[in-house]
Backbone as a ProteinNet text record, in pm:
[ID]
protein_1_A
[PRIMARY]
MTTTLRVVDAIFDEYAIVHVIKTKEGKSEVLNKLHSRTTKITEDLKEKIKQFSLDTGILEENIAILPMNGEC
[TERTIARY]
-816.1	-793.5	-761.6	-818.3	-784.6	-719.8	-626.1	-556.9	-563.9	-612.6	-616.2	-518.9	-428.4	-325.6	-326.4	-321.5	-310.5	-222.1	-143.7	-62.2	-152.8	-176.3	-271.3	-204.5	-77.3	-3.2	144.7	219.6	362.3	440.1	556.3	665.6	773.3	788.7	857.8	1003.2	1067.6	1204	1204.9	1084.8	1073.7	989.6	864.5	773.4	660.5	588.9	465.8	370.9	244.8	139.7	61.4	54.2	-7.9	-128.4	-240.5	-365	-386.5	-399.1	-412.8	-543.1	-620.1	-739.5	-723.1	-723.2	-716.5	-853.4	-907.7	-1038.6	-1025.9	-1074.7	-1071.9	-1201.5	-1270.4	-1395.8	-1494.6	-1503.6	-1599.9	-1559.1	-1443.9	-1396.7	-1282.6	-1291.1	-1187.7	-1101.3	-975.3	-877.5	-811.6	-808.8	-750.8	-618.4	-519.2	-387.6	-334.6	-293.4	-229.6	-82.8	2.6	146.8	212.3	312	395.5	534.6	577.6	713	794.6	908.4	992.6	1131.4	1190.9	1327.7	1431.5	1384.5	1476.3	1445	1535.8	1513.2	1438	1419.2	1348.2	1213.7	1107.5	972.3	927.4	884.4	841	707.8	681.5	553.7	438.2	458.3	353.7	318.6	420.2	396.5	329.2	368.5	301.8	154.4	126.7	-11.7	-89.6	-23.9	-89	-132.5	-44.9	-81.1	-186	-175.7	-275.2	-412.7	-420.9	-549.4	-606.6	-521.4	-568.7	-624.7	-557.6	-604.3	-740.2	-756	-885.9	-992.9	-959.7	-1055	-1096.3	-1011.5	-1043.4	-1101.3	-1140.9	-1213.8	-1131.3	-1004.3	-920.7	-934.5	-961.8	-978.4	-844.5	-849.7	-726.5	-641.1	-706.3	-628.9	-561.7	-597.5	-535.5	-429.9	-396.8	-294.2	-163.7	-58.5	71.7	180.4	269.8	390.5	500.8	541.5	639.9	780.9	872.9	1012.2	1073.1	1177.3	1245.6	1297.8	1292	1336.8	1473.6	1539.2	1673.4	1677.7	1563.9	1559.9	1525.3	1587.5	1559.3	1577.6
-71.9	-76.4	65.4	101.3	229.3	203.6	288.3	278.8	413.7	412.9	533.2	513.5	607.1	597.3	726.1	713.4	833.2	805.7	904.8	898.3	942.9	854.1	884.9	933.3	901.8	947	938.8	1039.2	1035.5	1133.1	1090.8	1176.8	1139.9	1222.4	1179.9	1139.6	1183	1134.2	1007.8	955.8	832.8	725.3	758.5	658	723.7	640.4	681.2	562.4	587.7	487.2	524.2	428.6	452.6	359.7	416.9	343.1	334.6	212.8	190.5	114.9	163.4	92.2	67.4	-59.5	-97.5	-151.2	-99.1	-142.7	-192.5	-313.6	-373.5	-450.1	-419.1	-486.1	-484.7	-372.3	-355.8	-415.5	-479.3	-537.8	-453.9	-423.9	-342.3	-426.3	-390.4	-454	-342.6	-359.1	-257.6	-309.4	-221.4	-256	-137.4	-161.4	-58.3	-95.1	4.3	-20.9	72.3	19.4	99.2	104.2	223.7	244	310.9	253.2	306	338.3	441.7	477.9	409.4	334.2	262.9	113.6	33.4	-111.1	-155.5	-65.5	-99.5	-27.9	-106.2	-52.8	-59.4	53.5	55.7	-17.1	-63.1	-128.8	-31.1	96.7	197.3	209.7	208.7	220	94.3	-21.8	-146	-141.7	-92.8	-82.6	18.7	127.7	230.9	174.7	101.2	44.6	-64.9	-142.6	-247.1	-185.7	-82.8	-19.5	48.1	115	177.5	72	-40.8	-148.6	-200.8	-221.3	-264.2	-160.4	-32.9	75.9	85.1	38.7	43.9	-87.8	-175.4	-295.5	-420.2	-414.8	-533.2	-620.5	-747.2	-838.7	-863.4	-883.6	-902.1	-1017.2	-1125.2	-1239.4	-1210.6	-1099.9	-1061.2	-952.8	-918.8	-818	-890	-853.1	-916.4	-810.3	-820.4	-738.1	-828.1	-801	-885.8	-849.9	-944.1	-914.3	-814.4	-746.9	-649.1	-717.7	-646.5	-706.1	-655.5	-577.4	-530.9	-397	-349.9	-218.8	-114.5	-1.2	104.7	238.5
-2004.2	-1860.8	-1814.5	-1699.6	-1637.8	-1503	-1469.6	-1341.6	-1273.1	-1149	-1067	-952.6	-936.7	-834	-753.4	-620.4	-537.6	-417.4	-382.4	-261.5	-147.9	-50.6	55.7	183.3	199.2	317.3	283.2	324.7	294	380	416	459.6	359	256.7	135.4	154.5	260.7	283.5	369.1	404.2	482.8	413.6	377.6	322.3	243.4	167.3	99.5	97.8	127.3	113.8	-11.8	-104.8	-234.7	-250.1	-295.4	-318	-468.9	-520.5	-664.4	-691	-787.5	-833.5	-983	-1021.4	-1162.6	-1202.3	-1310.8	-1358.1	-1501.6	-1523.2	-1656.8	-1677.1	-1785	-1820.1	-1703.9	-1634.3	-1526	-1392.5	-1386.3	-1260.8	-1205.9	-1075.6	-1011.4	-919.2	-914.5	-826	-745.3	-613.3	-524.7	-470.6	-471.2	-419.4	-340.9	-218.3	-137	-122.1	-141.7	-136.2	-36	31.8	121	59.9	24.6	-27.8	81.5	114.8	221.9	168.9	223.9	184.9	273.4	372.6	460.4	454.9	505.8	507.9	632.7	726.8	850.1	852.6	870.9	878.1	1023.4	1078.5	1217.8	1232.9	1352.7	1380.8	1359.9	1394.1	1373.1	1225.2	1140.6	997	941.7	990.6	950.4	989.5	1109	1155.6	1071.8	1033	951.7	816.1	748.2	617.7	634.1	741.2	766.2	789	873.1	902.3	778.4	700.8	577.5	482.1	472.5	385.3	430.9	560	612.6	582.8	600	575.5	428.8	338.5	195.2	144	236.3	198	173.7	202.9	185.7	310.3	290.2	402.7	470.8	602.2	679.2	626.4	582.8	532.9	397.9	335.4	208.3	224.3	347.6	374.8	405.9	335.2	356.7	357.6	453.5	455.3	400.2	278.7	211.8	256.1	247.2	284.1	186.5	231.5	147.8	21.9	-91	-216.9	-260.7	-177.9	-209.8	-279.1	-330.5	-394.1	-290	-300.6	-205	-271.8
[MASK]
++++++++++++++++++++++++++++++++++++++++++++++++++++++++++++++++++++++++

C-alpha cells in the first residue's frame, strides 16, 4: 500500500487542510481532512473544505463535517 499526503492549505496556528490518497492493489481511496487548532470552525472554513472535496472528486453526499472528538 502507498499513501500520498499533502498539505493543500494552511494557516498553521489556525488550521490545515490535508489531502490523502491511499492506493492498494490498484484501487485508490481519497480522503480530505480539516485539522483545526480551535474547537470552533467558521462557516468559511467549512465551505473551503467542502469545495476542495468537490474539486477533488468527492461526491457531496460523501462529505461530512464530524463533531469534535475532544482532541485539539
